[in-house]
C-alpha positions in Angstrom: -6.3 -38.5 -12.1 -5.9 -39.9 -15.2 -5.3 -39.4 -18.8 -8.5 -39.7 -20.6 -9.4 -41.2 -23.9 -12.6 -41.8 -25.8 -14.9 -43.6 -23.2 -10.3 -40.5 -21.5 -6.4 -40.5 -20.0 -7.5 -40.5 -16.4 -6.2 -40.9 -14.8 -9.0 -37.1 -12.2 -14.5 -33.3 -7.4 -15.4 -32.2 -3.6 -16.6 -33.5 -0.1 -19.5 -32.4 2.0 -19.7 -28.6 1.5 -17.6 -28.2 -1.6 -19.0 -31.3 -3.3 -22.6 -30.3 -2.5 -21.9 -27.0 -4.3 -21.4 -28.7 -7.6 -24.3 -28.3 -9.9 -23.8 -31.1 -12.4 -26.1 -31.8 -15.2 -27.4 -35.4 -15.0 -27.3 -37.6 -18.0 -30.6 -38.7 -19.4 -32.0 -42.2 -18.6 -32.2 -44.9 -21.1 -32.2 -48.6 -21.4 -30.6 -52.8 -24.2 -30.0 -57.6 -24.2 -28.6 -60.7 -23.0 -27.9 -61.7 -26.5 -27.2 -58.5 -28.3 -29.5 -55.4 -28.5 -33.2 -55.8 -28.8 -35.2 -53.8 -31.3 -38.0 -53.3 -28.7 -37.8 -50.6 -26.2 -38.5 -51.8 -22.7 -38.8 -49.5 -19.8 -40.6 -52.0 -17.6 -40.9 -55.7 -17.0 -39.3 -58.2 -14.7 -35.6 -58.0 -14.0 -33.6 -60.9 -15.5 -31.0 -62.4 -13.2 -28.2 -63.5 -15.6 -27.2 -62.7 -19.1 -24.1 -61.2 -20.6 -23.6 -57.5 -21.2 -21.0 -56.4 -23.8 -19.2 -53.1 -23.4 -17.2 -51.4 -26.1 -13.7 -50.2 -25.2 -12.5 -47.0 -26.8 -10.5 -47.5 -30.1 -7.0 -48.8 -29.5 -7.4 -48.1 -25.7 -7.3 -51.5 -24.1 -6.5 -52.4 -20.5 -2.8 -53.2 -20.1 -2.2 -52.8 -16.4 -3.9 -54.6 -13.5 -2.1 -53.6 -10.4 -3.8 -50.6 -8.7 -0.5 -48.8 -8.4 0.6 -47.3 -11.7 3.1 -45.0 -13.3 2.0 -42.4 -15.8 2.5 -44.9 -18.7 -0.4 -46.9 -17.4 -2.5 -44.2 -15.7 -5.6 -44.2 -17.9 -9.4 -44.6 -17.6 -9.0 -47.8 -19.6 -6.9 -49.2 -16.8 -8.3 -47.6 -13.7 -12.0 -46.6 -13.9 -13.0 -49.2 -16.4 -10.9 -52.2 -15.4 -9.0 -52.3 -12.1 -11.8 -50.7 -10.0 -14.2 -53.4 -11.0 -12.0 -55.8 -9.0 -10.1 -53.7 -6.5 -12.1 -51.0 -4.7 -10.3 -47.8 -3.7 -10.4 -46.8 -0.1 -13.0 -44.1 -1.0 -15.4 -44.5 -3.9 -16.4 -41.4 -5.9 -19.5 -41.2 -8.0 -23.2 -41.7 -7.3 -25.4 -44.4 -8.8 -28.7 -42.6 -9.1 -27.2 -39.2 -10.2 -24.2 -38.3 -12.4 -22.6 -36.3 -9.5 -18.9 -37.1 -9.0 -19.1 -36.8 -5.2 -17.9 -39.2 -2.5 -20.0 -42.3 -2.0 -19.3 -43.8 1.4 -21.7 -46.7 1.0 -19.5 -48.1 -1.8 -16.3 -47.5 0.1 -14.5 -50.1 2.2 -13.8 -47.4 4.8 -16.0 -45.1 6.9 -15.8 -41.3 6.5 -12.5 -40.0 7.8 -12.5 -38.4 11.2 -10.4 -35.2 11.8 -8.7 -33.9 14.9 -5.8 -31.8 16.1 -6.8 -28.7 14.1 -7.1 -30.7 10.9 -3.6 -32.0 11.2 -4.7 -35.6 12.1 -7.0 -37.9 10.2 -8.2 -41.3 11.3 -9.7 -43.9 8.9 -11.9 -46.7 10.2 -12.2 -49.8 8.0 -15.6 -51.5 7.6 -14.4 -55.1 7.6 -15.1 -56.1 4.0 -13.6 -59.3 2.7 -11.1 -60.2 0.0 -12.1 -63.2 -2.2 -9.7 -65.4 -0.2 -11.6 -64.8 3.0 -9.1 -62.3 4.5 -10.4 -59.0 5.8 -9.8 -55.7 4.0 -8.2 -54.1 7.0 -5.9 -51.4 8.3 -2.8 -53.4 7.4 -3.9 -53.5 3.7 -4.0 -49.7 3.9 -0.5 -49.7 5.5 0.8 -51.8 2.7 -0.3 -49.2 0.2 1.0 -46.3 2.3 4.4 -48.0 2.6 4.5 -48.7 -1.1 3.8 -45.1 -2.1 6.4 -43.9 0.5 9.0 -46.1 -1.2 7.9 -45.9 -4.8 6.3 -42.5 -5.1 8.4 -41.8 -8.3 6.4 -44.7 -9.9 3.0 -43.4 -8.8 1.4 -41.1 -11.4 -0.5 -39.2 -8.8 2.7 -38.1 -7.0 3.3 -34.4 -6.5 6.5 -33.2 -4.7 5.3 -31.9 -1.3 1.9 -33.6 -1.7 0.9 -37.1 -0.7 2.7 -38.8 0.9 5.3 -36.0 1.6 2.6 -34.1 3.5 2.2 -37.1 5.9 4.5 -36.7 8.9 3.8 -40.1 10.3 1.2 -42.9 9.9 0.3 -45.9 12.0 -2.4 -48.6 12.4 -4.4 -49.8 15.3 -5.2 -53.4 14.4 -7.6 -54.0 17.2 -9.7 -50.9 16.3 -9.0 -51.6 12.6 -8.0 -47.9 12.0 -5.2 -46.1 10.3 -4.1 -42.6 11.5 -2.2 -40.1 9.5 -0.4 -37.2 11.1 0.0 -34.4 8.6 2.7 -31.8 8.2 0.2 -28.9 8.5 -3.5 -28.2 8.5 -5.2 -28.8 5.1 -8.6 -28.2 3.7 -10.5 -31.4 4.8 -12.5 -31.5 1.6 -9.3 -31.2 -0.5 -7.5 -33.9 1.5 -10.3 -36.4 1.1 -11.0 -35.7 -2.5 -7.4 -35.4 -3.8 -5.2 -37.3 -1.3 -7.1 -40.0 0.5 -8.8 -40.7 -2.8 -5.6 -42.1 -4.2 -5.4 -45.0 -1.7 -6.4 -48.5 -2.7 -6.0 -51.2 0.0 -3.8 -54.1 -1.2 -4.0 -57.7 0.1 -1.2 -59.2 2.1 -0.9 -61.9 -0.6 0.7 -59.3 -2.8 3.4 -58.6 -0.3 5.8 -61.1 -1.7 9.1 -61.1 -3.7 8.6 -64.5 -5.5 5.8 -66.6 -6.8 4.2 -68.8 -4.2 5.9 -67.1 -1.3 4.0 -66.7 2.0 1.6 -63.7 2.2 3.3 -60.8 3.9 6.8 -62.3 3.6 7.9 -59.3 1.5 7.9 -57.0 4.4 6.2 -54.1 2.7 2.9 -54.4 4.7 4.8 -53.9 8.0 2.8 -51.9 10.7 6.0 -50.1 11.7 7.4 -48.1 8.7 11.2 -47.8 8.6 14.0 -47.4 6.1 14.3 -51.2 6.1 10.6 -51.6 5.2 11.0 -49.1 2.4 13.8 -51.3 0.9 11.5 -54.3 1.3 8.8 -52.3 -0.6 11.2 -51.7 -3.5 11.8 -55.4 -3.8 8.1 -56.2 -3.7 7.3 -53.5 -6.3 9.9 -54.8 -8.6 8.5 -58.3 -8.3 4.8 -57.2 -8.8 5.5 -55.0 -11.7 8.5 -56.7 -13.2 10.4 -53.4 -12.8 7.7 -51.6 -14.7 7.5 -54.3 -17.4 11.0 -53.6 -18.6 12.4 -57.1 -18.2 12.8 -59.6 -21.0 10.6 -62.2 -19.4 7.7 -60.2 -18.0 5.8 -61.6 -15.0 2.9 -60.5 -12.7 1.4 -57.1 -13.7 3.6 -56.9 -16.8 2.4 -60.2 -18.2 -1.0 -59.6 -19.7 -1.3 -63.2 -20.9 -1.7 -64.4 -17.2 -4.1 -61.8 -16.0 -7.0 -64.3 -15.8 -4.9 -67.2 -14.4 -2.4 -65.5 -12.0 -3.6 -66.3 -8.4 -2.6 -62.9 -7.2 -5.2 -61.1 -9.3 -8.0 -63.5 -8.1 -7.8 -61.9 -4.7 -10.3 -59.1 -5.3 -12.6 -57.1 -3.0 -14.8 -55.6 -5.7 -18.0 -57.0 -7.2 -16.2 -58.6 -10.2 -13.3 -60.9 -10.9 -11.6 -61.5 -14.1 -12.5 -64.8 -15.8 -10.7 -64.4 -19.2 -8.4 -61.9 -20.9 -7.0 -61.9 -24.4 -3.9 -60.3 -25.8 -6.2 -58.0 -27.9 -7.6 -56.6 -24.7 -11.0 -58.4 -24.4 -11.8 -58.8 -20.7 -14.5 -61.1 -19.3 -15.7 -60.5 -15.8 -17.9 -62.7 -13.6 -19.4 -61.9 -10.2 -17.3 -62.1 -7.1 -19.5 -64.1 -4.6 -17.4 -62.8 -1.6 -18.1 -59.1 -2.4 -19.0 -57.3 0.8 -20.5 -54.1 -0.8 -24.1 -53.2 -1.1 -24.9 -54.3 -4.6 -24.2 -57.8 -6.1 -24.5 -58.2 -9.8 -27.6 -59.3 -11.7 -25.5 -60.2 -14.8 -23.7 -63.5 -15.0 -21.0 -61.9 -17.2 -19.7 -58.5 -18.2 -17.4 -58.4 -21.3 -15.3 -55.5 -22.5 -14.7 -55.6 -26.2 -11.7 -54.1 -28.0 -11.8 -52.3 -31.3 -9.0 -51.0 -33.6 -11.1 -48.1 -34.9 -14.4 -46.3 -34.2 -15.7 -47.4 -37.6 -15.4 -51.1 -36.7 -17.2 -50.5 -33.4 -20.0 -48.7 -35.3 -20.3 -51.5 -37.7 -20.8 -54.0 -34.8 -23.5 -51.8 -33.4 -25.3 -51.4 -36.7 -25.0 -55.1 -37.6 -26.4 -56.3 -34.2 -26.3 -59.9 -33.3 -25.2 -61.8 -30.2 -21.8 -60.2 -30.0 -22.8 -56.6 -30.6 -22.1 -54.2 -27.7 -25.0 -53.5 -25.4 -23.2 -50.4 -24.3 -21.2 -48.8 -27.1 -20.7 -45.4 -28.8 -21.5 -43.8 -32.0 -18.7 -41.9 -33.8 -19.6 -38.3 -34.4 -19.1 -38.7 -38.2 -22.1 -41.1 -38.2 -24.4 -38.9 -36.2 -26.7 -36.1 -37.3 -25.6 -32.6 -36.0 -27.0 -31.5 -32.6 -27.8 -27.8 -32.5 -28.9 -27.8 -28.9 -26.8 -26.7 -25.8 -24.3 -28.9 -24.1 -26.0 -31.8 -22.4 -28.8 -31.9 -25.0 -29.5 -34.9 -27.2 -30.0 -34.6 -30.9 -31.4 -37.3 -33.3 -29.8 -40.7 -33.2 -28.2 -42.4 -36.2 -30.9 -44.0 -38.2 -29.1 -47.4 -38.3 -29.2 -47.5 -34.5 -32.3 -45.8 -33.3 -34.5 -48.9 -33.3 -32.2 -50.8 -31.0 -30.3 -48.2 -29.0 -30.9 -45.1 -27.0 -28.4 -42.3 -27.5 -26.9 -40.8 -24.3 -24.2 -38.1 -24.6 -21.7 -38.4 -21.7 -19.7 -35.4 -20.6 -16.9 -36.1 -18.2 -15.6 -34.1 -15.3 -12.5 -33.2 -17.2 -10.6 -30.9 -19.6 -9.0 -31.5 -22.9 -5.5 -30.4 -23.8 -2.2 -31.8 -25.1 1.3 -30.9 -23.7 4.3 -29.4 -25.4 7.6 -30.9 -24.0 9.2 -27.9 -22.2 12.4 -30.0 -21.9 12.5 -31.4 -25.4 15.8 -31.7 -27.2 14.0 -31.9 -30.5 14.5 -29.6 -33.4 18.2 -29.4 -32.9 17.8 -28.5 -29.2 15.5 -25.6 -30.0 12.1 -27.2 -29.3 12.2 -27.0 -25.5 13.4 -23.3 -25.4 10.8 -22.4 -28.0 8.0 -24.0 -26.0 9.1 -22.1 -22.9 8.3 -18.8 -24.6 4.8 -17.6 -23.6 4.4 -15.6 -26.8 4.9 -18.8 -28.8 2.3 -20.7 -26.8 -0.1 -17.8 -27.2 0.4 -18.0 -31.0 -0.4 -21.7 -31.0 -3.5 -21.1 -28.9 -4.8 -18.2 -31.0 -5.0 -20.6 -33.9 -7.2 -23.3 -32.1 -10.7 -22.5 -33.4 -12.6 -24.2 -30.6 -16.2 -23.2 -31.6 -15.6 -24.3 -35.2 -14.1 -27.7 -34.2 -17.1 -28.3 -31.9 -19.5 -27.5 -34.7 -17.8 -29.3 -37.6 -15.9 -32.2 -35.9 -17.9 -32.9 -32.8 -21.3 -32.3 -34.4 -22.3 -29.9 -31.5 -21.4 -32.5 -28.8 -18.6 -30.7 -27.2 -17.6 -27.9 -24.8 -14.5 -25.6 -24.9 -11.5 -25.8 -22.7 -10.1 -22.4 -21.7 -8.2 -23.4 -18.6 -7.7 -26.0 -15.8 -11.3 -26.1 -14.5 -14.1 -27.7 -16.6 -16.8 -25.3 -17.8 -19.2 -28.2 -18.1 -20.8 -30.0 -16.4 -22.0 -26.8 -14.7 -20.2 -26.2 -11.4 -19.4 -23.7 -8.8 -15.6 -23.8 -9.3 -15.2 -22.2 -12.7 -14.5 -18.5 -12.8 -16.3 -16.0 -15.0 -12.9 -15.3 -16.8 -12.3 -18.9 -17.6 -15.8 -19.2 -19.0 -14.7 -16.9 -21.8 -11.9 -17.5 -24.2 -8.8 -15.4 -23.5 -7.3 -16.5 -26.9 -10.1 -16.4 -29.5 -9.1 -17.5 -33.0 -7.0 -14.7 -34.6 -4.5 -15.3 -37.4 -3.3 -11.7 -37.3 -2.5 -11.8 -33.6 -0.6 -15.1 -33.9 1.4 -13.7 -36.8 2.2 -10.5 -34.9 3.4 -12.4 -31.9 6.0 -14.3 -34.0 7.2 -11.3 -36.1 7.6 -9.1 -33.1 9.8 -11.7 -31.4 12.4 -12.1 -34.2 10.7 -14.6 -36.5 10.5 -14.4 -40.3 7.0 -15.9 -40.9 6.7 -18.1 -44.0 3.0 -19.0 -44.4 2.6 -22.5 -45.8 6.3 -23.1 -45.1 8.5 -23.0 -42.0 9.1 -19.8 -40.1 12.7 -19.1 -39.1 14.3 -17.2 -36.2 16.3 -14.4 -37.6 17.1 -12.5 -34.4 17.9 -15.0 -31.6 18.0 -12.4 -28.9 14.4 -11.6 -29.6 13.2 -15.2 -30.1 14.0 -16.1 -26.5 16.6 -17.6 -24.2 18.3 -20.7 -25.7 16.9 -20.2 -29.2 19.6 -20.0 -31.9 19.6 -17.9 -35.1 18.2 -20.1 -37.8 16.0 -22.1 -35.5 12.8 -23.3 -37.3 9.2 -23.8 -36.2 9.2 -27.4 -37.4 7.8 -29.9 -34.9 6.3 -33.4 -34.8 3.1 -34.3 -33.0 2.3 -37.9 -32.1 -1.4 -38.5 -31.5 -3.7 -41.3 -30.7 -5.2 -42.7 -33.9 -8.2 -44.9 -34.5 -10.8 -42.2 -34.0 -11.9 -40.1 -36.9 -12.8 -37.1 -34.8 -9.3 -36.9 -33.3 -7.8 -37.3 -36.8 -9.9 -34.4 -38.0 -9.1 -32.2 -34.9 -5.3 -32.6 -35.1 -5.4 -32.0 -38.9 -7.5 -28.8 -38.5 -5.1 -27.5 -35.9 -2.0 -28.3 -37.9 -3.5 -26.7 -41.0 -4.2 -23.5 -39.0 -0.6 -23.3 -37.6 0.7 -23.8 -41.1 -0.7 -20.4 -42.0 1.9 -18.7 -39.9 4.7 -21.1 -40.8 4.4 -23.4 -37.7 4.9 -26.7 -39.4 3.7 -29.7 -37.4 4.0 -33.1 -38.9 1.5 -35.6 -37.5 2.2 -39.2 -36.6 -0.6 -41.5 -35.6 0.2 -44.0 -32.8 -1.8 -46.2 -30.4 -3.2 -44.5 -27.3 -0.8 -46.6 -25.1 2.2 -45.6 -27.2 1.4 -41.9 -26.9 0.9 -42.3 -23.1 4.3 -44.1 -22.8 6.0 -41.4 -24.9 4.5 -38.2 -23.6 5.9 -38.4 -20.1 8.1 -36.0 -18.0 11.8 -36.2 -18.9 15.0 -34.3 -18.2 16.8 -31.8 -20.5 19.5 -33.6 -22.5 18.2 -37.1 -21.9 18.2 -39.4 -24.9 14.5 -40.1 -24.5 13.5 -36.5 -24.2 13.1 -35.5 -27.8 9.3 -35.8 -28.1 7.7 -32.5 -28.9 3.9 -32.6 -28.9 2.0 -35.6 -27.4 -1.7 -35.7 -28.0 -3.6 -38.7 -26.5 -6.9 -37.2 -27.6 -8.6 -36.8 -24.2 -6.7 -34.5 -21.9 -7.5 -35.2 -18.2 -10.3 -36.7 -16.2 -10.3 -35.3 -12.6 -9.9 -38.7 -10.9 -8.5 -39.6 -8.5 -7.8 -35.9 -7.9 -11.5 -35.0 -7.9 -11.1 -31.4 -6.9 -9.9 -29.5 -10.0 -6.9 -27.9 -8.3 -4.4 -29.4 -10.8 -1.5 -30.3 -8.6 -1.0 -33.7 -10.3 -0.8 -32.3 -13.8 0.5 -28.7 -13.5 2.6 -28.5 -10.4 6.4 -28.5 -10.9 7.7 -32.1 -10.8 4.3 -33.7 -10.6 4.2 -37.3 -11.9 1.5 -36.5 -14.5 2.9 -33.1 -15.6 3.7 -34.6 -19.0 5.4 -31.6 -20.5 7.4 -30.6 -17.4 5.7 -27.2 -17.1 7.1 -25.2 -14.2 6.0 -21.8 -12.9 6.6 -20.5 -9.3 3.4 -18.4 -9.3 1.3 -21.4 -10.4 2.9 -23.6 -7.7 2.1 -21.0 -5.0 -1.6 -20.7 -6.1 -2.0 -24.5 -6.3 -0.7 -24.7 -2.7 -3.3 -22.2 -1.6 -6.1 -24.2 -3.1 -4.9 -27.2 -1.1 -4.8 -25.3 2.2 -8.0 -23.3 2.0 -11.4 -24.1 0.6 -11.9 -20.4 -0.4 -13.1 -19.8 -3.9 -10.7 -16.8 -4.1 -7.7 -19.1 -4.5 -9.4 -21.4 -7.0 -10.3 -18.3 -9.1 -6.8 -16.9 -9.0 -5.3 -20.2 -9.9 -7.4 -21.0 -12.9 -7.3 -17.4 -14.2 -3.5 -17.5 -14.1 -3.2 -20.8 -16.0 -5.9 -19.9 -18.5 -3.5 -17.2 -19.7 -0.1 -18.7 -19.0 -0.9 -21.8 -21.1 0.9 -24.8 -19.5 -0.5 -26.9 -22.3 -2.4 -26.4 -25.5 -6.1 -26.1 -24.7 -8.5 -28.0 -27.0 -12.3 -28.5 -27.2 -13.5 -31.3 -24.9 -15.9 -33.4 -26.9 -18.6 -35.5 -25.2 -16.5 -38.3 -23.7 -18.8 -40.7 -25.3 -21.9 -40.6 -27.4 -23.1 -43.7 -25.7 -25.4 -46.1 -27.3 -27.3 -48.3 -24.8 -29.4 -51.3 -25.8 -33.1 -50.6 -25.1 -33.6 -53.6 -22.8 -30.6 -53.0 -20.6 -31.3 -50.9 -17.5 -29.3 -49.4 -14.7 -26.6 -47.9 -17.0 -27.8 -44.4 -16.7 -27.3 -41.8 -15.4 -23.7 -42.3 -16.4 -21.3 -40.7 -13.9 -19.1 -37.8 -14.9 -16.1 -39.7 -13.5 -16.7 -42.5 -16.1 -16.7 -45.2 -13.4 -18.3 -48.4 -14.8 -20.7 -50.1 -12.4 -22.2 -53.1 -14.3 -23.2 -54.7 -11.0 -26.2 -52.3 -11.2 -27.1 -53.3 -14.8 -29.9 -55.7 -15.6 -31.9 -56.9 -18.6 -35.7 -57.1 -18.7 -37.8 -59.7 -20.3 
């Protein structure tokens, strides 16, 4: 679901039968202080009710969007899994508490399990009757509000895929007396897929947000209507524009675009999750306190939960090593500060000596893949960039020069796994095919060079290769075109700096010159978005936010949100009819046959540049803080289960 970075871009794993088939390695257990980390390990003792737990945000990846309805620009783990979901619970919660399995958790969801009928063409959702902080019920009309909004503003929802949700909903309605919502679908779908990748996107929204001006009466905007119509869709456009300040583009931002009022705006105080925001700074520090009206099964032990921003992983590490009352209780150690780990994925090597007395090291591997997109529609490089990226041979040449095993060893210190296609190879699971478990493009300088020379390029190692025979270089590529590109990447993390530098150095050996420009994570996300050929803002070439994709809220790794033609999170605008067909088959059927064909095709067709997937976080957890582990592979943060011991 979301672009993933550091602790990744989310925004995005299977119900009942399919979910149970996942064999996911659990993270090891550990324990850390109400006033900074303790030097004493405590695995027993009385629980402390109270205290403040400090949590380190990933470098330069701070929350910057509070509304649980986001475009690709704001669709990140930093905003969704580790910020919004603390306050606003999705219709269905994914992730367990006592295991790391990324499966549906109905006990933490404000709705009961969906009921299917009409040959899997109709699904009915029954609400549990949880409460908002203002005393109103989290009910069927709140779901209708979200449904109407996505129907009207699907172009501004990063999870939108043409033909997918909500296009595959023929009609929807609410029964307020039964507190149910019923969706009539356009055809029969795999019930597992529909729960894990479609219903998973819904987050009920309170009627108090259905307004078009500050202080207006709840519901007066008209978007929460129980009878959807063209007029209601127009109302939703007005409500969305007010809530988002037209995507934060106005000169005087308000509501979701105004970070300075996140902690004071009365709209954001209406929460149904276990936490509410008490303070928020322009630097991205977020302070949460318990929501006393929370209806779920677990109320917080802590009195405060604070997310701390850092400009670089080095400054976060210094805070850990220094200790003190403001040090993170849950942080991360940069790979450059950690001894190498020679064990298999999931194993834990020695901790950094400066941290071992106060913290436990817990490697965290997410349910995701790592990649970065080329912009297939780019007008860069004199209009040649997009046509060059559309050539499979060129993408193969790029991929042959990504030495994944070497990067994992030298940069990630052994804490990483390869990415060979759209399905994660780790944590271990039943979805990945034997073919995708091996590298179809192992490092080969000679093969990369041969691909270029055989397609009309004069290769200039250490310089810039030039197209001499346009007819062989590919459609739309002119004689004299150069392999000279720019990659913007998320800075602030040494391991990402080292990875992109190693990749650019390898490409240079066959005259693919890639200049690197470091930007903030948020800047890369807002730049590397789908765009149209010829558009003035469609000149970006490579966009690397450093974390690829976490499968959430599209938990089954069928890839429609990121690789289907026209998908909202298909950053590089990749398009292939065969791929679209195979994705559709994975949505209709739960047969592994289609999942295998889909992933095998994309592993070789290269919709993006596959990169090693480092451990999402090498978490450091204070020794007297409990309930943090096992850390879920979906990276959901659940500090309501955390507690200190005396």
